[in-house]
N, CA, C and O atoms as a DFTB+ gen file, in Angstrom:
504 C
 N C O
     1  1      17.444     -18.537     -13.050
     2  2      17.006     -19.036     -11.757
     3  2      17.324     -18.026     -10.658
     4  3      16.528     -17.826      -9.741
     5  1      18.492     -17.392     -10.753
     6  2      18.917     -16.441      -9.730
     7  2      17.940     -15.272      -9.613
     8  3      17.621     -14.840      -8.505
     9  1      17.462     -14.757     -10.753
    10  2      16.542     -13.620     -10.722
    11  2      15.190     -14.008     -10.133
    12  3      14.511     -13.168      -9.543
    13  1      14.792     -15.264     -10.286
    14  2      13.545     -15.718      -9.674
    15  2      13.644     -15.645      -8.154
    16  3      12.702     -15.226      -7.481
    17  1      14.794     -16.058      -7.622
    18  2      14.996     -15.978      -6.171
    19  2      14.951     -14.524      -5.708
    20  3      14.391     -14.220      -4.655
    21  1      15.539     -13.633      -6.495
    22  2      15.517     -12.206      -6.159
    23  2      14.078     -11.688      -6.174
    24  3      13.681     -10.926      -5.293
    25  1      13.302     -12.100      -7.170
    26  2      11.908     -11.648      -7.273
    27  2      11.109     -12.100      -6.062
    28  3      10.270     -11.352      -5.561
    29  1      11.357     -13.307      -5.589
    30  2      10.616     -13.821      -4.440
    31  2      10.967     -13.078      -3.156
    32  3      10.190     -13.090      -2.201
    33  1      12.133     -12.430      -3.124
    34  2      12.536     -11.642      -1.957
    35  2      11.968     -10.228      -1.994
    36  3      12.093      -9.492      -1.015
    37  1      11.340      -9.831      -3.116
    38  2      10.734      -8.497      -3.286
    39  2      11.756      -7.378      -3.080
    40  3      11.481      -6.401      -2.384
    41  1      12.931      -7.525      -3.685
    42  2      13.971      -6.512      -3.549
    43  2      13.699      -5.325      -4.463
    44  3      13.039      -5.454      -5.494
    45  1      14.217      -4.171      -4.069
    46  2      14.100      -2.952      -4.865
    47  2      15.233      -2.940      -5.909
    48  3      16.206      -3.681      -5.772
    49  1      15.108      -2.094      -6.958
    50  2      16.097      -2.098      -8.044
    51  2      17.544      -1.944      -7.582
    52  3      18.415      -2.674      -8.055
    53  1      17.819      -1.019      -6.674
    54  2      19.204      -0.838      -6.237
    55  2      19.685      -2.061      -5.456
    56  3      20.847      -2.450      -5.570
    57  1      18.801      -2.667      -4.665
    58  2      19.178      -3.878      -3.937
    59  2      19.488      -5.006      -4.916
    60  3      20.404      -5.794      -4.682
    61  1      18.734      -5.090      -6.006
    62  2      18.973      -6.114      -7.023
    63  2      20.373      -5.951      -7.595
    64  3      21.109      -6.929      -7.729
    65  1      20.740      -4.731      -7.930
    66  2      22.074      -4.482      -8.494
    67  2      23.169      -4.899      -7.527
    68  3      24.161      -5.504      -7.934
    69  1      22.996      -4.581      -6.251
    70  2      24.016      -4.933      -5.265
    71  2      24.126      -6.445      -5.082
    72  3      25.232      -6.976      -4.986
    73  1      22.995      -7.139      -5.031
    74  2      23.012      -8.599      -4.866
    75  2      23.676      -9.261      -6.062
    76  3      24.513     -10.148      -5.894
    77  1      23.312      -8.839      -7.268
    78  2      23.907      -9.417      -8.474
    79  2      25.407      -9.129      -8.498
    80  3      26.204     -10.006      -8.832
    81  1      25.787      -7.917      -8.150
    82  2      27.204      -7.564      -8.124
    83  2      27.998      -8.412      -7.146
    84  3      29.098      -8.865      -7.462
    85  1      27.439      -8.628      -5.949
    86  2      28.132      -9.449      -4.946
    87  2      28.217     -10.914      -5.381
    88  3      29.268     -11.540      -5.242
    89  1      27.128     -11.457      -5.900
    90  2      27.100     -12.884      -6.260
    91  2      28.006     -13.217      -7.437
    92  3      28.623     -14.281      -7.463
    93  1      28.090     -12.319      -8.406
    94  2      28.871     -12.606      -9.601
    95  2      30.184     -11.828      -9.660
    96  3      30.928     -11.952     -10.632
    97  1      30.480     -11.027      -8.630
    98  2      31.722     -10.263      -8.606
    99  2      31.803      -9.246      -9.731
   100  3      32.887      -8.980     -10.251
   101  1      30.683      -8.683     -10.104
   102  2      30.618      -7.730     -11.208
   103  2      30.515      -6.311     -10.664
   104  3      29.715      -6.064      -9.762
   105  1      31.309      -5.365     -11.191
   106  2      31.177      -3.969     -10.748
   107  2      29.781      -3.429     -11.085
   108  3      29.180      -3.813     -12.089
   109  1      29.283      -2.542     -10.235
   110  2      27.931      -2.008     -10.430
   111  2      27.752      -1.326     -11.779
   112  3      26.688      -1.425     -12.390
   113  1      28.793      -0.631     -12.248
   114  2      28.640       0.104     -13.513
   115  2      28.534      -0.835     -14.715
   116  3      28.111      -0.404     -15.788
   117  1      28.908      -2.113     -14.563
   118  2      28.788      -3.075     -15.663
   119  2      27.425      -3.766     -15.710
   120  3      27.089      -4.424     -16.695
   121  1      26.650      -3.613     -14.646
   122  2      25.360      -4.298     -14.586
   123  2      24.280      -3.476     -15.279
   124  3      24.203      -2.259     -15.106
   125  1      23.471      -4.135     -16.043
   126  2      22.340      -3.467     -16.673
   127  2      21.154      -3.536     -15.717
   128  3      20.460      -4.549     -15.633
   129  1      20.942      -2.444     -15.004
   130  2      19.844      -2.401     -14.036
   131  2      18.499      -2.609     -14.725
   132  3      17.610      -3.268     -14.185
   133  1      18.359      -2.051     -15.903
   134  2      17.083      -2.126     -16.611
   135  2      16.720      -3.571     -16.957
   136  3      15.571      -3.974     -16.780
   137  1      17.679      -4.351     -17.445
   138  2      17.408      -5.740     -17.816
   139  2      17.037      -6.553     -16.583
   140  3      16.059      -7.301     -16.602
   141  1      17.815      -6.410     -15.512
   142  2      17.525      -7.150     -14.278
   143  2      16.166      -6.748     -13.720
   144  3      15.376      -7.605     -13.323
   145  1      15.897      -5.465     -13.688
   146  2      14.638      -4.966     -13.139
   147  2      13.453      -5.443     -13.983
   148  3      12.427      -5.840     -13.432
   149  1      13.580      -5.409     -15.296
   150  2      12.493      -5.869     -16.163
   151  2      12.198      -7.344     -15.942
   152  3      11.037      -7.744     -15.869
   153  1      13.250      -8.155     -15.836
   154  2      13.035      -9.586     -15.634
   155  2      12.369      -9.849     -14.292
   156  3      11.407     -10.613     -14.211
   157  1      12.879      -9.218     -13.237
   158  2      12.320      -9.420     -11.897
   159  2      10.877      -8.929     -11.843
   160  3      10.022      -9.605     -11.273
   161  1      10.593      -7.774     -12.421
   162  2       9.221      -7.254     -12.421
   163  2       8.277      -8.163     -13.199
   164  3       7.154      -8.418     -12.764
   165  1       8.736      -8.652     -14.354
   166  2       7.897      -9.563     -15.145
   167  2       7.622     -10.844     -14.361
   168  3       6.480     -11.298     -14.298
   169  1       8.642     -11.418     -13.775
   170  2       8.466     -12.654     -13.004
   171  2       7.536     -12.411     -11.814
   172  3       6.674     -13.239     -11.519
   173  1       7.712     -11.283     -11.137
   174  2       6.879     -10.971      -9.969
   175  2       5.413     -10.840     -10.351
   176  3       4.540     -11.389      -9.679
   177  1       5.142     -10.109     -11.436
   178  2       3.756      -9.910     -11.849
   179  2       3.120     -11.201     -12.362
   180  3       1.943     -11.460     -12.113
   181  1       3.897     -12.002     -13.073
   182  2       3.361     -13.198     -13.709
   183  2       3.175     -14.355     -12.736
   184  3       2.138     -15.017     -12.745
   185  1       4.180     -14.599     -11.896
   186  2       4.159     -15.800     -11.067
   187  2       3.874     -15.543      -9.594
   188  3       3.359     -16.427      -8.910
   189  1       4.191     -14.369      -9.095
   190  2       4.012     -14.089      -7.671
   191  2       2.789     -13.231      -7.400
   192  3       2.516     -12.892      -6.248
   193  1       2.054     -12.875      -8.436
   194  2       0.893     -11.995      -8.304
   195  2       1.259     -10.699      -7.586
   196  3       0.482     -10.181      -6.784
   197  1       2.433     -10.190      -7.878
   198  2       2.915      -8.944      -7.290
   199  2       2.619      -7.818      -8.275
   200  3       3.527      -7.319      -8.940
   201  1       1.364      -7.421      -8.371
   202  2       0.984      -6.372      -9.306
   203  2       0.059      -5.378      -8.621
   204  3      -0.338      -5.550      -7.468
   205  1      -0.256      -4.373      -9.342
   206  2      -1.025      -3.254      -8.810
   207  2      -2.437      -3.684      -8.426
   208  3      -3.141      -4.307      -9.220
   209  1      -2.842      -3.350      -7.216
   210  2      -4.170      -3.716      -6.730
   211  2      -4.988      -2.476      -6.362
   212  3      -5.918      -2.567      -5.559
   213  1      -4.655      -1.332      -6.935
   214  2      -5.343      -0.095      -6.579
   215  2      -6.829      -0.173      -6.910
   216  3      -7.657       0.287      -6.123
   217  1      -7.183      -0.744      -8.056
   218  2      -8.606      -0.834      -8.418
   219  2      -9.379      -1.699      -7.427
   220  3     -10.496      -1.354      -7.042
   221  1      -8.788      -2.824      -7.011
   222  2      -9.441      -3.681      -6.018
   223  2      -9.603      -2.941      -4.696
   224  3     -10.654      -3.012      -4.060
   225  1      -8.549      -2.228      -4.286
   226  2      -8.626      -1.455      -3.041
   227  2      -9.661      -0.342      -3.142
   228  3     -10.412      -0.100      -2.197
   229  1      -9.702       0.330      -4.278
   230  2     -10.666       1.415      -4.474
   231  2     -12.097       0.884      -4.331
   232  3     -12.932       1.515      -3.682
   233  1     -12.375      -0.261      -4.930
   234  2     -13.710      -0.862      -4.814
   235  2     -14.017      -1.244      -3.370
   236  3     -15.134      -1.033      -2.897
   237  1     -13.030      -1.806      -2.665
   238  2     -13.216      -2.193      -1.266
   239  2     -13.507      -0.956      -0.413
   240  3     -14.398      -0.978       0.436
   241  1     -12.757       0.114      -0.642
   242  2     -12.924       1.354       0.124
   243  2     -14.295       1.963      -0.146
   244  3     -14.987       2.363       0.791
   245  1     -14.696       2.039      -1.417
   246  2     -15.997       2.632      -1.755
   247  2     -17.156       1.807      -1.208
   248  3     -18.210       2.361      -0.897
   249  1     -16.981       0.504      -1.087
   250  2     -18.043      -0.343      -0.531
   251  2     -18.226      -0.102       0.965
   252  3     -19.251      -0.476       1.534
   253  1     -17.230       0.524       1.606
   254  2     -17.286       0.758       3.047
   255  2     -17.302       2.248       3.404
   256  3     -16.911       2.623       4.509
   257  1     -17.749       3.095       2.476
   258  2     -17.893       4.531       2.759
   259  2     -18.812       4.735       3.958
   260  3     -19.719       3.941       4.205
   261  1     -18.563       5.809       4.696
   262  2     -19.410       6.145       5.837
   263  2     -20.791       6.564       5.348
   264  3     -20.912       7.422       4.473
   265  1     -21.834       5.955       5.916
   266  2     -23.213       6.302       5.556
   267  2     -23.997       6.831       6.748
   268  3     -25.018       7.497       6.574
   269  1     -23.525       6.539       7.966
   270  2     -24.251       6.908       9.167
   271  2     -25.105       5.769       9.700
   272  3     -25.585       5.831      10.831
   273  1     -25.296       4.736       8.900
   274  2     -26.106       3.588       9.312
   275  2     -25.269       2.437       9.862
   276  3     -25.807       1.364      10.137
   277  1     -23.973       2.640      10.027
   278  2     -23.093       1.579      10.496
   279  2     -23.369       1.245      11.964
   280  3     -23.763       2.107      12.749
   281  1     -23.154      -0.014      12.312
   282  2     -23.229      -0.423      13.715
   283  2     -22.020       0.148      14.452
   284  3     -21.063       0.602      13.825
   285  1     -22.065       0.124      15.772
   286  2     -21.002       0.710      16.585
   287  2     -19.642       0.057      16.320
   288  3     -18.608       0.720      16.409
   289  1     -19.641      -1.233      15.997
   290  2     -18.379      -1.940      15.784
   291  2     -18.100      -2.260      14.313
   292  3     -17.181      -3.023      14.017
   293  1     -18.871      -1.692      13.394
   294  2     -18.677      -1.939      11.961
   295  2     -17.695      -0.919      11.391
   296  3     -17.932       0.284      11.504
   297  1     -16.597      -1.371      10.782
   298  2     -15.625      -0.421      10.237
   299  2     -16.166       0.325       9.019
   300  3     -16.962      -0.205       8.245
   301  1     -15.712       1.568       8.873
   302  2     -16.046       2.360       7.690
   303  2     -14.814       3.138       7.272
   304  3     -13.884       3.312       8.060
   305  1     -14.808       3.605       6.031
   306  2     -13.668       4.349       5.504
   307  2     -14.015       5.823       5.370
   308  3     -15.180       6.194       5.228
   309  1     -12.990       6.647       5.416
   310  2     -13.157       8.091       5.263
   311  2     -11.889       8.674       4.657
   312  3     -10.828       8.050       4.711
   313  1     -11.994       9.852       4.089
   314  2     -10.847      10.548       3.509
   315  2     -11.142      12.040       3.506
   316  3     -12.278      12.458       3.733
   317  1     -10.117      12.838       3.247
   318  2     -10.285      14.294       3.219
   319  2     -11.026      14.737       1.976
   320  3     -11.888      15.615       2.037
   321  1     -10.693      14.133       0.852
   322  2     -11.221      14.613      -0.428
   323  2     -12.310      13.697      -0.965
   324  3     -12.208      12.471      -0.902
   325  1     -13.367      14.332      -1.502
   326  2     -14.462      13.592      -2.124
   327  2     -14.735      14.197      -3.491
   328  3     -14.503      15.385      -3.715
   329  1     -15.230      13.366      -4.402
   330  2     -15.570      13.887      -5.723
   331  2     -16.966      14.517      -5.691
   332  3     -17.606      14.555      -4.640
   333  1     -17.430      15.005      -6.825
   334  2     -18.724      15.697      -6.869
   335  2     -19.896      14.767      -6.556
   336  3     -20.970      15.236      -6.178
   337  1     -19.703      13.458      -6.706
   338  2     -20.752      12.493      -6.398
   339  2     -20.739      12.022      -4.956
   340  3     -21.556      11.185      -4.571
   341  1     -19.818      12.551      -4.151
   342  2     -19.745      12.165      -2.750
   343  2     -18.904      10.937      -2.469
   344  3     -18.879      10.456      -1.337
   345  1     -18.210      10.414      -3.482
   346  2     -17.333       9.253      -3.300
   347  2     -15.955       9.722      -2.855
   348  3     -15.489      10.791      -3.251
   349  1     -15.305       8.899      -2.020
   350  2     -13.950       9.213      -1.595
   351  2     -13.018       9.187      -2.795
   352  3     -13.140       8.322      -3.663
   353  1     -12.087      10.132      -2.846
   354  2     -11.086      10.141      -3.907
   355  2      -9.926       9.274      -3.441
   356  3      -9.249       9.589      -2.462
   357  1      -9.707       8.182      -4.155
   358  2      -8.635       7.245      -3.826
   359  2      -7.592       7.354      -4.925
   360  3      -7.848       6.961      -6.064
   361  1      -6.422       7.882      -4.598
   362  2      -5.362       8.041      -5.584
   363  2      -4.629       6.741      -5.834
   364  3      -5.020       5.683      -5.342
   365  1      -3.547       6.835      -6.615
   366  2      -2.770       5.644      -6.943
   367  2      -1.460       5.565      -6.163
   368  3      -0.643       4.679      -6.412
   369  1      -1.256       6.481      -5.226
   370  2      -0.047       6.456      -4.408
   371  2       1.089       7.290      -4.963
   372  3       2.158       7.348      -4.354
   373  1       0.889       7.934      -6.096
   374  2       1.937       8.783      -6.663
   375  2       1.927      10.137      -5.953
   376  3       1.027      10.427      -5.164
   377  1       2.927      10.954      -6.237
   378  2       2.982      12.286      -5.637
   379  2       1.802      13.143      -6.089
   380  3       1.289      13.953      -5.316
   381  1       1.377      12.969      -7.325
   382  2       0.280      13.770      -7.857
   383  2      -1.077      13.295      -7.336
   384  3      -1.971      14.112      -7.116
   385  1      -1.238      11.996      -7.139
   386  2      -2.524      11.430      -6.701
   387  2      -2.275      10.555      -5.472
   388  3      -2.235       9.329      -5.571
   389  1      -2.113      11.188      -4.331
   390  2      -1.763      10.448      -3.116
   391  2      -2.881       9.507      -2.684
   392  3      -4.050       9.702      -3.016
   393  1      -2.489       8.490      -1.941
   394  2      -3.416       7.466      -1.456
   395  2      -3.526       7.647       0.049
   396  3      -2.720       7.112       0.810
   397  1      -4.537       8.410       0.472
   398  2      -4.736       8.668       1.896
   399  2      -6.186       8.351       2.230
   400  3      -7.098       9.082       1.842
   401  1      -6.389       7.263       2.949
   402  2      -7.723       6.818       3.343
   403  2      -7.624       6.303       4.762
   404  3      -6.648       5.645       5.124
   405  1      -8.626       6.598       5.565
   406  2      -8.652       6.109       6.936
   407  2      -9.777       5.121       7.135
   408  3     -10.731       5.078       6.359
   409  1      -9.656       4.328       8.179
   410  2     -10.723       3.409       8.549
   411  2     -10.866       3.417      10.066
   412  3      -9.872       3.451      10.792
   413  1     -12.089       3.386      10.531
   414  2     -12.362       3.400      11.966
   415  2     -13.764       2.838      12.194
   416  3     -14.412       2.365      11.260
   417  1     -14.220       2.894      13.431
   418  2     -15.588       2.490      13.777
   419  2     -16.220       3.598      14.602
   420  3     -15.518       4.461      15.129
   421  1     -17.538       3.580      14.716
   422  2     -18.220       4.576      15.549
   423  2     -17.780       4.439      16.999
   424  3     -17.661       5.438      17.709
   425  1     -17.538       3.209      17.445
   426  2     -17.097       2.980      18.816
   427  2     -15.782       3.675      19.118
   428  3     -15.631       4.273      20.183
   429  1     -14.826       3.604      18.194
   430  2     -13.543       4.277      18.397
   431  2     -13.704       5.794      18.386
   432  3     -13.070       6.491      19.177
   433  1     -14.543       6.303      17.499
   434  2     -14.778       7.744      17.445
   435  2     -15.425       8.217      18.741
   436  3     -15.064       9.273      19.260
   437  1     -16.373       7.451      19.271
   438  2     -17.030       7.830      20.529
   439  2     -16.037       7.798      21.694
   440  3     -16.155       8.598      22.623
   441  1     -15.063       6.888      21.657
   442  2     -14.044       6.845      22.704
   443  2     -13.195       8.105      22.696
   444  3     -12.840       8.622      23.755
   445  1     -12.868       8.598      21.520
   446  2     -12.037       9.798      21.410
   447  2     -12.766      11.016      21.963
   448  3     -12.121      11.966      22.408
   449  1     -14.089      11.009      21.944
   450  2     -14.864      12.136      22.457
   451  2     -14.918      12.158      23.989
   452  3     -15.362      13.145      24.575
   453  1     -14.474      11.083      24.635
   454  2     -14.445      11.010      26.097
   455  2     -13.252      11.806      26.625
   456  3     -12.328      12.101      25.866
   457  1     -13.258      12.160      27.922
   458  2     -12.084      12.831      28.495
   459  2     -10.837      11.954      28.328
   460  3     -10.914      10.743      28.534
   461  1      -9.706      12.532      27.963
   462  2      -8.513      11.745      27.653
   463  2      -8.003      10.887      28.814
   464  3      -7.377       9.853      28.579
   465  1      -8.257      11.291      30.046
   466  2      -7.745      10.499      31.162
   467  2      -8.618       9.279      31.461
   468  3      -8.292       8.504      32.360
   469  1      -9.711       9.092      30.733
   470  2     -10.600       7.962      31.001
   471  2     -10.302       6.740      30.123
   472  3     -10.945       5.703      30.285
   473  1      -9.336       6.844      29.192
   474  2      -8.995       5.690      28.355
   475  2      -7.558       5.811      27.869
   476  3      -6.951       6.879      27.939
   477  1      -7.033       4.711      27.381
   478  2      -5.690       4.680      26.800
   479  2      -5.857       4.563      25.292
   480  3      -6.550       3.673      24.798
   481  1      -5.218       5.464      24.573
   482  2      -5.327       5.459      23.116
   483  2      -4.004       4.999      22.523
   484  3      -2.939       5.458      22.934
   485  1      -4.075       4.110      21.577
   486  2      -2.886       3.636      20.872
   487  2      -2.975       4.116      19.429
   488  3      -3.997       3.930      18.768
   489  1      -1.908       4.729      18.947
   490  2      -1.879       5.187      17.563
   491  2      -0.724       4.509      16.856
   492  3       0.351       4.342      17.433
   493  1      -0.938       4.117      15.612
   494  2       0.084       3.448      14.836
   495  2      -0.020       3.941      13.405
   496  3      -1.118       4.198      12.911
   497  1       1.101       4.073      12.747
   498  2       1.091       4.518      11.356
   499  2       2.148       3.759      10.586
   500  3       3.188       3.385      11.127
   501  1       1.866       3.539       9.317
   502  2       2.856       2.874       8.468
   503  2       3.109       3.699       7.244
   504  3       3.914       3.313       6.396
């Protein structure tokens, strides 16, 4: 039951070890990180739907590729790299295959082309 509560909190492996150690008074070196992590990951994927959604995201991104026919307020996606067929390359988020995709609208792009003192621009990144 305790590991289910941990899974619902979406804790990382090291956080799991610390929580288990504090709750049961067990030294960190005595805890099997692999067993705890496997149980939490299995529970998360099975019951919390906490699993990889890269394929769903890739399909969503490709459905919104820039075509030039978008309305001024219709969002579209873009990226630096494209494959030989002209599709955006959407990685899996690893170091080897990074996941870098942008989304904007023609209206926002047209605003950026205006003199900077004529509008206020807000930028945010996560």
